[in-house]
DSSP file (Angstrom, degrees, kcal/mol; ACC not computed):
  #  RESIDUE AA STRUCTURE BP1 BP2  ACC     N-H-->O    O-->H-N    N-H-->O    O-->H-N    TCO  KAPPA ALPHA  PHI   PSI    X-CA   Y-CA   Z-CA
    1    1 A M     >        0   0    0      0, 0.0     4,-2.6     0, 0.0     5,-0.2   0.000 360.0 360.0 360.0 -40.7   48.8    8.9  -65.2
    2    2 A R  H  >  +     0   0    0      1,-0.2     4,-2.9     2,-0.2     5,-0.2   0.898 360.0  50.6 -61.0 -39.6   49.7   11.8  -63.0
    3    3 A S  H  > S+     0   0    0      2,-0.2     4,-2.6     1,-0.2    -1,-0.2   0.875 109.8  50.5 -68.1 -35.3   50.8   13.8  -66.0
    4    4 A F  H  > S+     0   0    0      2,-0.2     4,-2.8     1,-0.2    -1,-0.2   0.919 111.9  48.0 -65.4 -41.8   47.5   13.0  -67.8
    5    5 A F  H  X S+     0   0    0     -4,-2.6     4,-2.9     2,-0.2     5,-0.2   0.920 113.1  47.5 -63.7 -44.1   45.7   14.2  -64.7
    6    6 A N  H  X S+     0   0    0     -4,-2.9     4,-2.5     1,-0.2    -1,-0.2   0.907 113.0  49.5 -62.1 -41.1   47.8   17.3  -64.5
    7    7 A Y  H  X S+     0   0    0     -4,-2.6     4,-2.3    -5,-0.2    -2,-0.2   0.926 113.0  46.0 -63.4 -45.0   47.2   17.9  -68.2
    8    8 A A  H  X S+     0   0    0     -4,-2.8     4,-2.5     2,-0.2    -2,-0.2   0.903 113.4  49.1 -65.6 -43.0   43.4   17.4  -67.9
    9    9 A A  H  X S+     0   0    0     -4,-2.9     4,-2.5     1,-0.2    -1,-0.2   0.907 111.9  49.4 -64.0 -41.0   43.2   19.7  -64.8
   10   10 A G  H  X S+     0   0    0     -4,-2.5     4,-2.7    -5,-0.2    -2,-0.2   0.896 111.0  49.7 -63.0 -40.6   45.3   22.3  -66.7
   11   11 A A  H  X S+     0   0    0     -4,-2.3     4,-2.9     2,-0.2     5,-0.2   0.908 110.8  49.3 -66.1 -41.1   43.0   22.0  -69.7
   12   12 A V  H  X S+     0   0    0     -4,-2.5     4,-2.6     2,-0.2    -2,-0.2   0.919 113.3  47.0 -63.5 -43.4   39.9   22.4  -67.5
   13   13 A L  H  X S+     0   0    0     -4,-2.5     4,-2.0     2,-0.2    -2,-0.2   0.917 113.3  48.6 -63.7 -42.8   41.4   25.4  -65.8
   14   14 A A  H  X S+     0   0    0     -4,-2.7     4,-2.4     2,-0.2    -2,-0.2   0.926 114.1  45.0 -63.8 -44.9   42.4   26.9  -69.2
   15   15 A V  H  X S+     0   0    0     -4,-2.9     4,-2.9     1,-0.2    -1,-0.2   0.896 111.5  54.2 -66.1 -39.1   38.9   26.3  -70.6
   16   16 A G  H  < S+     0   0    0     -4,-2.6    -1,-0.2    -5,-0.2    -2,-0.2   0.857 113.0  42.8 -62.6 -36.1   37.3   27.7  -67.5
   17   17 A C  H  X S+     0   0    0     -4,-2.0     4,-1.0     2,-0.2    -2,-0.2   0.855 117.4  45.7 -77.6 -36.5   39.4   30.9  -67.8
   18   18 A V  H  X S+     0   0    0     -4,-2.4     4,-2.6    -5,-0.2     5,-0.2   0.895 105.3  59.9 -75.9 -40.1   38.8   31.3  -71.5
   19   19 A M  H  X S+     0   0    0     -4,-2.9     4,-2.8     1,-0.2     5,-0.2   0.915 104.8  47.5 -60.1 -46.9   35.1   30.6  -71.5
   20   20 A P  H  > S+     0   0    0      0, 0.0     4,-2.2     0, 0.0    -1,-0.2   0.911 112.9  50.5 -61.9 -36.8   34.1   33.5  -69.2
   21   21 A A  H  X S+     0   0    0     -4,-1.0     4,-1.7     2,-0.2    -2,-0.2   0.907 111.9  47.1 -65.0 -39.4   36.3   35.8  -71.3
   22   22 A M  H  < S+     0   0    0     -4,-2.6    -1,-0.2     1,-0.2    -3,-0.2   0.878 111.1  52.1 -67.8 -36.9   34.6   34.5  -74.5
   23   23 A A  H  X S+     0   0    0     -4,-2.8     4,-0.8    -5,-0.2    -2,-0.2   0.863 111.8  46.6 -67.6 -34.0   31.2   35.0  -72.8
   24   24 A Q  H  X S+     0   0    0     -4,-2.2     4,-2.6    -5,-0.2    -1,-0.2   0.814  99.2  71.0 -75.6 -30.3   32.1   38.6  -71.9
   25   25 A D  H  X S+     0   0    0     -4,-1.7     4,-2.7     1,-0.2     5,-0.2   0.911  96.8  47.2 -58.1 -49.4   33.5   39.4  -75.3
   26   26 A P  H  > S+     0   0    0      0, 0.0     4,-2.8     0, 0.0    -1,-0.2   0.908 113.3  49.8 -60.8 -38.6   30.2   39.5  -77.2
   27   27 A A  H  X S+     0   0    0     -4,-0.8     4,-2.4     2,-0.2    -2,-0.2   0.900 110.6  50.7 -64.3 -38.7   28.7   41.6  -74.4
   28   28 A G  H  X S+     0   0    0     -4,-2.6     4,-2.2     2,-0.2    -1,-0.2   0.903 111.1  47.9 -63.6 -42.0   31.6   43.9  -74.7
   29   29 A K  H  X S+     0   0    0     -4,-2.7     4,-2.6     2,-0.2    -2,-0.2   0.910 111.5  50.2 -65.3 -41.8   31.2   44.2  -78.5
   30   30 A Q  H  X S+     0   0    0     -4,-2.8     4,-2.7     1,-0.2    -2,-0.2   0.893 109.6  51.5 -64.2 -38.1   27.5   44.9  -78.0
   31   31 A D  H  X S+     0   0    0     -4,-2.4     4,-2.5     2,-0.2    -1,-0.2   0.913 110.6  47.9 -64.0 -42.4   28.2   47.6  -75.5
   32   32 A I  H  X S+     0   0    0     -4,-2.2     4,-2.5     2,-0.2    -2,-0.2   0.910 112.2  49.6 -63.7 -42.7   30.7   49.2  -77.9
   33   33 A I  H  X S+     0   0    0     -4,-2.6     4,-2.5     2,-0.2    -2,-0.2   0.911 111.1  49.7 -62.5 -42.8   28.1   49.0  -80.7
   34   34 A R  H  X S+     0   0    0     -4,-2.7     4,-2.4     2,-0.2    -2,-0.2   0.916 111.3  48.6 -62.0 -43.9   25.5   50.5  -78.4
   35   35 A Q  H  X S+     0   0    0     -4,-2.5     4,-2.4     2,-0.2    -2,-0.2   0.903 111.5  49.8 -63.4 -41.1   27.8   53.4  -77.4
   36   36 A K  H  X S+     0   0    0     -4,-2.5     4,-2.5     2,-0.2    -1,-0.2   0.914 110.4  50.0 -63.9 -42.7   28.7   54.0  -81.1
   37   37 A A  H  X S+     0   0    0     -4,-2.5     4,-2.4     2,-0.2    -2,-0.2   0.896 110.4  50.4 -63.4 -40.2   24.9   54.1  -82.0
   38   38 A L  H  X S+     0   0    0     -4,-2.4     4,-2.6     2,-0.2    -2,-0.2   0.914 110.6  49.4 -63.1 -43.3   24.3   56.6  -79.1
   39   39 A R  H  X S+     0   0    0     -4,-2.4     4,-2.4     1,-0.2    -2,-0.2   0.918 112.1  48.3 -61.6 -43.3   27.1   58.8  -80.3
   40   40 A Q  H  X S+     0   0    0     -4,-2.5     4,-2.4     2,-0.2    -1,-0.2   0.891 111.5  50.0 -64.5 -39.6   25.8   58.7  -83.9
   41   41 A Q  H  X S+     0   0    0     -4,-2.4     4,-2.5     2,-0.2    -2,-0.2   0.922 111.5  48.0 -65.3 -43.8   22.3   59.5  -82.7
   42   42 A K  H  X S+     0   0    0     -4,-2.6     4,-2.5     1,-0.2    -2,-0.2   0.903 112.4  49.5 -63.0 -40.7   23.5   62.5  -80.6
   43   43 A L  H  X S+     0   0    0     -4,-2.4     4,-2.5     2,-0.2    -1,-0.2   0.906 110.8  49.8 -63.7 -41.7   25.5   63.7  -83.5
   44   44 A K  H  X S+     0   0    0     -4,-2.4     4,-2.5     2,-0.2    -2,-0.2   0.905 111.7  48.3 -63.8 -42.0   22.5   63.4  -85.8
   45   45 A E  H  X S+     0   0    0     -4,-2.5     4,-2.4     2,-0.2    -2,-0.2   0.900 111.8  49.8 -65.2 -40.9   20.3   65.3  -83.3
   46   46 A L  H  X S+     0   0    0     -4,-2.5     4,-2.2     2,-0.2    -2,-0.2   0.913 111.8  48.3 -63.4 -42.9   22.9   68.1  -83.0
   47   47 A K  H  X S+     0   0    0     -4,-2.5     4,-1.8     2,-0.2    -2,-0.2   0.914 112.0  49.0 -63.4 -43.4   23.2   68.4  -86.8
   48   48 A A  H  X S+     0   0    0     -4,-2.5     4,-0.6     1,-0.2    -2,-0.2   0.893 110.9  50.9 -63.6 -39.3   19.4   68.5  -87.1
   49   49 A Q  H >< S+     0   0    0     -4,-2.4     3,-0.7     1,-0.2    -1,-0.2   0.890 110.3  48.9 -65.7 -39.2   19.3   71.2  -84.4
   50   50 A Q  H 3< S+     0   0    0     -4,-2.2    -1,-0.2     1,-0.2    -2,-0.2   0.813 108.8  54.4 -69.4 -29.4   21.9   73.2  -86.2
   51   51 A Q  H 3< S+     0   0    0     -4,-1.8     2,-0.3    -5,-0.2    -1,-0.2   0.559  81.2 107.9 -84.5  -7.4   20.1   72.9  -89.5
   52   52 A R  S << S-     0   0    0     -3,-0.7     2,-0.3    -4,-0.6    -3,-0.0  -0.540  72.6-128.6 -68.2 132.9   16.8   74.3  -88.0
   53   53 A M        -     0   0    0     -2,-0.3   108,-0.2    78,-0.1   107,-0.1  -0.635  12.3-129.5 -86.1 139.2   16.4   77.7  -89.4
   54   54 A I        -     0   0    0    106,-2.2     2,-0.3    -2,-0.3   108,-0.0  -0.662  28.0-117.6 -83.5 143.3   15.7   80.6  -87.0
   55   55 A P        -     0   0    0      0, 0.0    -1,-0.1     0, 0.0     3,-0.0  -0.603  15.3-145.1 -81.9 138.6   12.7   82.7  -87.9
   56   56 A L        -     0   0    0     -2,-0.3     6,-0.1    68,-0.1    38,-0.0  -0.873  33.9-107.3 -93.8 135.2   13.1   86.3  -88.8
   57   57 A P        -     0   0    0      0, 0.0    -1,-0.0     0, 0.0    34,-0.0  -0.262  34.1-107.9 -61.4 148.3   10.1   88.3  -87.6
   58   58 A A     >  -     0   0    0      1,-0.1     4,-2.7    29,-0.1     3,-0.4  -0.326  37.7 -99.7 -68.1 159.7    7.7   89.5  -90.2
   59   59 A P  H  > S+     0   0    0      0, 0.0     4,-2.4     0, 0.0     5,-0.2   0.870 124.5  51.4 -52.3 -41.4    7.8   93.3  -90.9
   60   60 A A  H  > S+     0   0    0      1,-0.2     4,-2.1     2,-0.2     5,-0.1   0.906 112.0  46.4 -63.6 -40.2    4.7   93.9  -88.7
   61   61 A V  H  > S+     0   0    0     -3,-0.4     4,-2.6     2,-0.2    -1,-0.2   0.881 109.1  56.2 -69.0 -37.5    6.3   92.0  -85.8
   62   62 A E  H  X S+     0   0    0     -4,-2.7     4,-1.0     2,-0.2    -2,-0.2   0.951 110.5  43.5 -56.7 -50.8    9.6   93.9  -86.3
   63   63 A R  H >< S+     0   0    0     -4,-2.4     3,-0.6     1,-0.2     4,-0.4   0.907 113.0  53.3 -62.2 -40.8    7.8   97.2  -85.9
   64   64 A F  H >< S+     0   0    0     -4,-2.1     3,-1.5     1,-0.2    -1,-0.2   0.895 104.3  54.6 -61.8 -41.9    5.9   95.9  -83.0
   65   65 A L  H 3< S+     0   0    0     -4,-2.6    -1,-0.2     1,-0.3    -2,-0.2   0.756 103.5  56.7 -65.7 -23.9    9.0   94.7  -81.1
   66   66 A Q  T << S+     0   0    0     -4,-1.0    -1,-0.3    -3,-0.6    -2,-0.2   0.533  93.4  91.3 -84.7  -5.8   10.5   98.2  -81.4
   67   67 A M  S <  S-     0   0    0     -3,-1.5    -3,-0.0    -4,-0.4     0, 0.0  -0.456  82.8-107.0 -87.4 159.2    7.5   99.8  -79.6
   68   68 A S     >  -     0   0    0     -2,-0.1     4,-2.6     1,-0.1     5,-0.2  -0.408  39.4-103.3 -73.7 161.9    7.1  100.4  -75.9
   69   69 A P  H  > S+     0   0    0      0, 0.0     4,-2.1     0, 0.0     5,-0.2   0.882 123.4  50.2 -56.9 -39.2    4.6   98.1  -74.1
   70   70 A A  H  > S+     0   0    0      1,-0.2     4,-2.2     2,-0.2     5,-0.2   0.924 112.1  47.0 -65.5 -42.8    1.9  100.8  -74.0
   71   71 A D  H  > S+     0   0    0      1,-0.2     4,-2.7     2,-0.2    -1,-0.2   0.867 109.1  55.9 -65.8 -35.7    2.4  101.5  -77.7
   72   72 A Q  H  X S+     0   0    0     -4,-2.6     4,-2.5     2,-0.2    -2,-0.2   0.936 108.6  46.3 -60.9 -46.4    2.2   97.7  -78.4
   73   73 A E  H  X S+     0   0    0     -4,-2.1     4,-2.1     2,-0.2    -2,-0.2   0.911 113.1  49.4 -64.5 -41.8   -1.1   97.4  -76.6
   74   74 A R  H  X S+     0   0    0     -4,-2.2     4,-1.1     2,-0.2    -1,-0.2   0.916 111.9  49.0 -61.2 -43.4   -2.5  100.5  -78.5
   75   75 A A  H  X S+     0   0    0     -4,-2.7     4,-0.7     1,-0.2     3,-0.4   0.904 111.1  49.4 -65.1 -41.4   -1.3   99.0  -81.8
   76   76 A L  H >< S+     0   0    0     -4,-2.5     3,-0.7     1,-0.2    -1,-0.2   0.880 106.8  55.4 -64.9 -37.6   -2.9   95.7  -81.1
   77   77 A S  H 3< S+     0   0    0     -4,-2.1    -1,-0.2     1,-0.2    -2,-0.2   0.773 105.4  53.5 -68.0 -24.1   -6.2   97.3  -80.2
   78   78 A R  H 3< S+     0   0    0     -4,-1.1    -1,-0.2    -3,-0.4    -2,-0.2   0.667  91.3  96.2 -82.2 -17.6   -6.3   99.1  -83.6
   79   79 A L  S << S-     0   0    0     -4,-0.7    -3,-0.0    -3,-0.7     6,-0.0  -0.369  85.5-103.4 -76.1 151.6   -5.8   95.9  -85.6
   80   80 A A     >  -     0   0    0      1,-0.1     4,-3.1    -2,-0.1     5,-0.3  -0.405  41.6-106.8 -63.7 150.2   -8.7   93.9  -87.1
   81   81 A P  H  > S+     0   0    0      0, 0.0     4,-2.1     0, 0.0     5,-0.1   0.871 118.9  45.5 -52.7 -43.3   -9.3   90.8  -85.0
   82   82 A E  H  > S+     0   0    0      2,-0.2     4,-1.9     1,-0.2     5,-0.1   0.888 114.6  47.8 -71.1 -35.9   -7.8   88.3  -87.5
   83   83 A R  H  > S+     0   0    0      2,-0.2     4,-2.4     1,-0.2     5,-0.2   0.908 111.0  51.7 -68.5 -40.6   -4.7   90.5  -88.1
   84   84 A R  H  X S+     0   0    0     -4,-3.1     4,-2.8     1,-0.2     5,-0.2   0.912 108.6  51.6 -59.7 -42.0   -4.3   90.9  -84.3
   85   85 A Q  H  X S+     0   0    0     -4,-2.1     4,-2.3    -5,-0.3    -1,-0.2   0.902 108.8  50.6 -62.4 -41.5   -4.4   87.2  -84.0
   86   86 A Q  H  X S+     0   0    0     -4,-1.9     4,-2.3     2,-0.2    -2,-0.2   0.932 112.5  46.0 -61.7 -46.4   -1.7   86.7  -86.7
   87   87 A V  H  X S+     0   0    0     -4,-2.4     4,-2.3     1,-0.2    -2,-0.2   0.925 113.4  48.9 -64.2 -44.7    0.6   89.2  -85.0
   88   88 A E  H  X S+     0   0    0     -4,-2.8     4,-2.5     1,-0.2    -1,-0.2   0.880 110.0  52.5 -63.1 -37.4    0.0   87.7  -81.6
   89   89 A E  H  X S+     0   0    0     -4,-2.3     4,-2.5     2,-0.2    -1,-0.2   0.921 109.8  48.2 -64.3 -43.9    0.7   84.2  -83.0
   90   90 A R  H  X S+     0   0    0     -4,-2.3     4,-2.2     1,-0.2    -2,-0.2   0.897 112.1  49.6 -63.6 -39.4    4.0   85.3  -84.5
   91   91 A L  H  X S+     0   0    0     -4,-2.3     4,-2.5     2,-0.2    -2,-0.2   0.918 109.9  51.0 -63.6 -42.6    5.0   86.9  -81.2
   92   92 A R  H  X S+     0   0    0     -4,-2.5     4,-1.3     1,-0.2    -2,-0.2   0.917 110.3  49.1 -61.4 -43.7    4.1   83.7  -79.4
   93   93 A K  H  < S+     0   0    0     -4,-2.5     4,-0.3     1,-0.2     3,-0.2   0.901 111.1  50.7 -62.3 -40.0    6.2   81.7  -81.8
   94   94 A L  H >< S+     0   0    0     -4,-2.2     3,-1.0     1,-0.2    -2,-0.2   0.902 110.5  48.4 -63.8 -41.6    9.1   84.1  -81.3
   95   95 A Q  H 3< S+     0   0    0     -4,-2.5    -1,-0.2     1,-0.2    -2,-0.2   0.714 106.8  58.1 -72.7 -20.1    8.8   83.8  -77.5
   96   96 A Q  T 3< S+     0   0    0     -4,-1.3    -1,-0.2    -3,-0.2    -2,-0.2   0.429  77.4 121.9 -90.3   0.9    8.7   80.0  -77.6
   97   97 A L  S <  S-     0   0    0     -3,-1.0    -3,-0.0    -4,-0.3   -43,-0.0  -0.323  73.4-103.9 -62.2 144.5   12.0   79.7  -79.4
   98   98 A P     >  -     0   0    0      0, 0.0     4,-2.5     0, 0.0     3,-0.4  -0.340  36.2-106.9 -62.5 153.4   14.7   77.6  -77.6
   99   99 A P  H  > S+     0   0    0      0, 0.0     4,-2.3     0, 0.0     5,-0.2   0.845 118.5  53.0 -54.4 -38.2   17.3   79.8  -75.9
  100  100 A D  H  > S+     0   0    0      2,-0.2     4,-2.1     1,-0.2     5,-0.1   0.901 111.8  45.0 -67.5 -38.6   20.0   78.9  -78.5
  101  101 A Q  H  > S+     0   0    0     -3,-0.4     4,-2.4     2,-0.2    -1,-0.2   0.880 111.7  52.8 -71.0 -36.7   17.8   79.9  -81.4
  102  102 A M  H  X S+     0   0    0     -4,-2.5     4,-2.4     2,-0.2    -2,-0.2   0.903 109.5  49.6 -63.2 -39.8   16.7   83.1  -79.6
  103  103 A Q  H  X S+     0   0    0     -4,-2.3     4,-1.9    -5,-0.2    -2,-0.2   0.918 110.1  50.1 -65.2 -42.9   20.4   84.0  -79.1
  104  104 A R  H  X S+     0   0    0     -4,-2.1     4,-2.2     1,-0.2    -2,-0.2   0.906 111.1  49.9 -60.7 -40.7   21.1   83.3  -82.8
  105  105 A L  H  X S+     0   0    0     -4,-2.4     4,-3.0     1,-0.2    -2,-0.2   0.918 109.8  49.9 -63.6 -43.8   18.2   85.5  -83.7
  106  106 A Q  H  < S+     0   0    0     -4,-2.4    -1,-0.2     1,-0.2    -2,-0.2   0.820 112.8  48.3 -65.0 -30.4   19.5   88.3  -81.5
  107  107 A D  H  < S+     0   0    0     -4,-1.9     4,-0.4    -5,-0.2    -1,-0.2   0.870 119.6  36.9 -74.7 -37.1   22.9   88.0  -83.1
  108  108 A V  H >X S+     0   0    0     -4,-2.2     4,-2.0    -5,-0.2     3,-0.5   0.829 101.0  73.0 -85.0 -35.3   21.6   88.1  -86.6
  109  109 A Y  H 3X S+     0   0    0     -4,-3.0     4,-2.8     1,-0.2     5,-0.2   0.848  92.1  53.2 -59.6 -42.5   18.7   90.5  -86.4
  110  110 A P  H 3> S+     0   0    0      0, 0.0     4,-1.4     0, 0.0    -1,-0.2   0.907 110.6  48.8 -59.6 -38.8   20.8   93.8  -86.0
  111  111 A A  H <4 S+     0   0    0     -3,-0.5     4,-0.4    -4,-0.4    -2,-0.2   0.902 111.8  49.6 -65.5 -39.2   22.7   92.9  -89.2
  112  112 A F  H >< S+     0   0    0     -4,-2.0     3,-1.3     1,-0.2    -1,-0.2   0.917 109.6  51.1 -64.2 -43.5   19.4   92.2  -91.0
  113  113 A Q  H 3< S+     0   0    0     -4,-2.8    -1,-0.2     1,-0.3    -2,-0.2   0.783 100.8  63.3 -65.8 -26.7   17.9   95.5  -89.9
  114  114 A S  T 3< S+     0   0    0     -4,-1.4    -1,-0.3    -5,-0.2    -2,-0.2   0.636  85.4  96.8 -75.5 -11.4   21.0   97.4  -91.1
  115  115 A L  S <  S-     0   0    0     -3,-1.3    -3,-0.0    -4,-0.4     5,-0.0  -0.401  89.1 -98.4 -73.4 153.6   20.2   96.3  -94.7
  116  116 A R     >  -     0   0    0      1,-0.1     4,-2.6    -2,-0.1     3,-0.4  -0.386  38.5-108.8 -64.2 151.3   18.3   98.6  -97.0
  117  117 A P  H  > S+     0   0    0      0, 0.0     4,-2.1     0, 0.0     5,-0.1   0.854 119.6  53.7 -54.3 -37.8   14.6   97.7  -97.2
  118  118 A V  H  > S+     0   0    0      1,-0.2     4,-1.8     2,-0.2     5,-0.1   0.914 111.5  44.8 -63.7 -41.8   14.9   96.4 -100.7
  119  119 A R  H  > S+     0   0    0     -3,-0.4     4,-2.9     2,-0.2     5,-0.2   0.846 108.5  57.5 -72.0 -33.3   17.7   94.1  -99.7
  120  120 A Q  H  X S+     0   0    0     -4,-2.6     4,-3.0     1,-0.2    -1,-0.2   0.923 107.0  49.3 -59.7 -42.5   15.8   93.0  -96.6
  121  121 A Q  H  X S+     0   0    0     -4,-2.1     4,-2.5    -5,-0.2    -2,-0.2   0.908 111.5  48.5 -63.1 -41.5   13.0   91.9  -98.9
  122  122 A A  H  X S+     0   0    0     -4,-1.8     4,-2.1     2,-0.2    -2,-0.2   0.922 114.1  45.5 -65.2 -43.2   15.5   89.9 -101.0
  123  123 A V  H  X S+     0   0    0     -4,-2.9     4,-2.4     2,-0.2    -2,-0.2   0.914 113.1  50.5 -65.9 -42.5   17.0   88.3  -98.0
  124  124 A R  H  X S+     0   0    0     -4,-3.0     4,-2.1    -5,-0.2    -2,-0.2   0.909 110.1  50.2 -62.4 -41.6   13.6   87.5  -96.5
  125  125 A A  H  X S+     0   0    0     -4,-2.5     4,-2.0     1,-0.2    -1,-0.2   0.902 110.7  49.6 -63.1 -40.7   12.5   86.0  -99.9
  126  126 A E  H  X S+     0   0    0     -4,-2.1     4,-2.7     2,-0.2    -1,-0.2   0.883 108.1  53.6 -65.8 -37.6   15.6   83.8  -99.9
  127  127 A I  H  X S+     0   0    0     -4,-2.4     4,-2.2     2,-0.2    -1,-0.2   0.911 107.9  50.7 -62.5 -41.3   15.0   82.7  -96.4
  128  128 A Q  H  X S+     0   0    0     -4,-2.1     4,-1.1     1,-0.2    -1,-0.2   0.902 111.0  48.6 -63.0 -39.6   11.5   81.6  -97.4
  129  129 A E  H  X S+     0   0    0     -4,-2.0     4,-0.6     1,-0.2     3,-0.4   0.909 109.9  51.8 -64.9 -41.5   13.0   79.7 -100.3
  130  130 A L  H >< S+     0   0    0     -4,-2.7     3,-0.9     1,-0.2    -2,-0.2   0.869 104.4  57.2 -63.2 -36.2   15.5   78.1  -98.0
  131  131 A R  H 3< S+     0   0    0     -4,-2.2    -1,-0.2     1,-0.3    -2,-0.2   0.822 106.7  49.2 -64.0 -30.1   12.7   77.0  -95.6
  132  132 A Q  H 3< S+     0   0    0     -4,-1.1     2,-0.3    -3,-0.4    -1,-0.3   0.569  97.9  87.3 -85.5  -8.7   11.1   75.1  -98.5
  133  133 A T  S << S-     0   0    0     -3,-0.9     5,-0.1    -4,-0.6    -3,-0.0  -0.702  91.4-104.3 -91.1 141.3   14.4   73.4  -99.4
  134  134 A R    >>  -     0   0    0     -2,-0.3     3,-1.8     1,-0.1     4,-0.7  -0.356  31.2-117.4 -60.4 143.3   15.4   70.2  -97.7
  135  135 A P  H >> S+     0   0    0      0, 0.0     3,-0.8     0, 0.0     4,-0.6   0.836 113.6  60.1 -52.9 -35.7   18.0   70.8  -95.0
  136  136 A A  H 34 S+     0   0    0      1,-0.2     4,-0.3     2,-0.1     3,-0.1   0.771 110.6  41.0 -65.5 -24.5   20.5   68.5  -96.9
  137  137 A F  H <> S+     0   0    0     -3,-1.8     4,-2.3     1,-0.1    -1,-0.2   0.450  89.1  90.1-103.6  -1.9   20.3   70.8  -99.9
  138  138 A R  H <X S+     0   0    0     -3,-0.8     4,-2.8    -4,-0.7     5,-0.2   0.914  86.6  50.9 -62.6 -43.6   20.3   74.2  -98.2
  139  139 A K  H  X S+     0   0    0     -4,-0.6     4,-2.4     1,-0.2    -1,-0.2   0.917 110.9  48.9 -61.5 -43.0   24.1   74.6  -98.2
  140  140 A E  H  > S+     0   0    0     -4,-0.3     4,-2.1     2,-0.2    -1,-0.2   0.914 111.1  50.3 -62.7 -42.6   24.2   73.8 -102.0
  141  141 A R  H  X S+     0   0    0     -4,-2.3     4,-2.0     1,-0.2    -2,-0.2   0.925 110.0  50.4 -62.1 -44.0   21.5   76.4 -102.6
  142  142 A L  H  X S+     0   0    0     -4,-2.8     4,-0.5     1,-0.2    -1,-0.2   0.911 109.4  50.7 -61.5 -41.6   23.3   79.0 -100.6
  143  143 A N  H >< S+     0   0    0     -4,-2.4     3,-0.6     1,-0.2     4,-0.2   0.875 111.3  48.8 -63.9 -36.4   26.5   78.4 -102.6
  144  144 A N  H 3< S+     0   0    0     -4,-2.1     3,-0.5     1,-0.2    -1,-0.2   0.824 113.3  47.3 -70.9 -31.1   24.6   78.7 -105.9
  145  145 A D  H >X S+     0   0    0     -4,-2.0     3,-1.8     1,-0.2     4,-0.5   0.422  80.7 101.7 -90.4   1.6   23.0   82.0 -104.7
  146  146 A A  G X< S+     0   0    0     -3,-0.6     3,-0.9    -4,-0.5    -1,-0.2   0.808  75.3  59.0 -58.7 -31.4   26.2   83.6 -103.4
  147  147 A R  G 34 S+     0   0    0     -3,-0.5    -1,-0.3    -4,-0.2    -2,-0.1   0.721 102.0  55.3 -71.8 -19.0   26.6   85.7 -106.6
  148  148 A D  G <4 S+     0   0    0     -3,-1.8     2,-0.3    -4,-0.1    -1,-0.2   0.559 106.6  55.0 -88.8  -9.4   23.2   87.4 -105.9
  149  149 A F  S << S-     0   0    0     -3,-0.9   -30,-0.0    -4,-0.5     0, 0.0  -0.918  81.4-115.3-129.7 150.5   24.0   88.5 -102.4
  150  150 A S     >  -     0   0    0     -2,-0.3     4,-2.7     1,-0.1     5,-0.2  -0.296  40.4-102.9 -72.0 165.1   26.7   90.6 -100.7
  151  151 A P  H  > S+     0   0    0      0, 0.0     4,-2.1     0, 0.0     5,-0.1   0.880 124.5  52.0 -57.8 -37.4   29.0   88.9  -98.2
  152  152 A E  H  > S+     0   0    0      2,-0.2     4,-2.0     1,-0.2     5,-0.1   0.917 110.9  46.9 -65.2 -42.2   27.1   90.5  -95.3
  153  153 A E  H  > S+     0   0    0      1,-0.2     4,-2.7     2,-0.2    -1,-0.2   0.892 110.8  51.8 -66.8 -39.3   23.8   89.2  -96.7
  154  154 A M  H  X S+     0   0    0     -4,-2.7     4,-2.8     2,-0.2    -1,-0.2   0.886 107.4  53.6 -63.6 -37.8   25.3   85.7  -97.2
  155  155 A D  H  X S+     0   0    0     -4,-2.1     4,-2.5    -5,-0.2    -2,-0.2   0.924 109.7  47.5 -62.2 -44.0   26.5   85.8  -93.6
  156  156 A I  H  X S+     0   0    0     -4,-2.0     4,-2.7     2,-0.2     5,-0.2   0.943 112.8  48.8 -61.0 -47.8   22.9   86.5  -92.5
  157  157 A L  H  X S+     0   0    0     -4,-2.7     4,-2.4     1,-0.2    -2,-0.2   0.912 112.6  47.7 -60.8 -43.2   21.5   83.8  -94.7
  158  158 A R  H  X>S+     0   0    0     -4,-2.8     5,-2.7     2,-0.2     4,-0.9   0.913 113.4  47.4 -65.2 -41.7   24.0   81.2  -93.4
  159  159 A R  H  <5S+     0   0    0     -4,-2.5     3,-0.3    -5,-0.2    -2,-0.2   0.898 113.2  47.7 -69.1 -38.7   23.4   82.1  -89.8
  160  160 A V  H  <5S+     0   0    0     -4,-2.7  -106,-2.2     1,-0.2    -1,-0.2   0.912 114.7  46.6 -65.5 -41.3   19.6   82.0  -90.1
  161  161 A A  H  <5S-     0   0    0     -4,-2.4    -1,-0.2    -5,-0.2    -2,-0.2   0.610 110.9-123.6 -76.7 -11.5   19.9   78.7  -91.9
  162  162 A G  T  <5 +     0   0    0     -4,-0.9    -3,-0.2    -3,-0.3    -4,-0.1   0.811  65.9 136.8  73.7  29.1   22.3   77.4  -89.3
  163  163 A I      < -     0   0    0     -5,-2.7    -1,-0.2    -6,-0.2    -2,-0.1  -0.935  48.2-139.4-113.9 114.4   24.9   76.5  -91.9
  164  164 A P              0   0    0      0, 0.0    -9,-0.0     0, 0.0    -5,-0.0  -0.310 360.0 360.0 -67.4 156.2   28.5   77.5  -91.1
  165  165 A E              0   0    0    -10,-0.0    -6,-0.0    -2,-0.0   -10,-0.0   0.493 360.0 360.0 -66.6 360.0   30.6   79.0  -93.9
C-alpha cells in the first residue's frame, strides 16, 4: 500500500510539474510567433521605406535653390500667381522630406547636375516612368533599361529609386 501511495504521490508531483510547463509552452510559442511577426513587419516597413523614391526638384525649383534668398523673393514676385503657387508647393514638399531622404537627395543631386541637359531630361523622364511603376517591378525595369543609360546615370536612377545595385 505504501508503494502505491508513493507511486500516486510521485505521479501527482510529476503531473503537477509537467502541467505548468505544458501551460507555459503555448504561451511561449505565441510569444515567439508574435516576435517573428514584429520582425517581419519591421523588415517590410524598412523595405517600403527604402523603395520610396526621392524626388528630384523640377528645373524651376533647381534654379530657385541656387539663388540667394533676396533673388528667390524677387523671382517669386515676378511669377504668375498659379506658377508661384506651384514652385512654392514643390519647395514645401522638398522641405518636408524625412532626413534620410533629404540626405539621399543631397548625395544624388550633384551627380544629376553634372549631367548634360539632354541626359538630365532623359534621366528625369525615366524617374517619372519609375514612379509610375510598382515598387516590386522597379528593379526589373532598371535592369531592362541599363543599356540606355551610362553607369553614372544608372547609379543616379538606382539611388533615386532606393534600389541597391
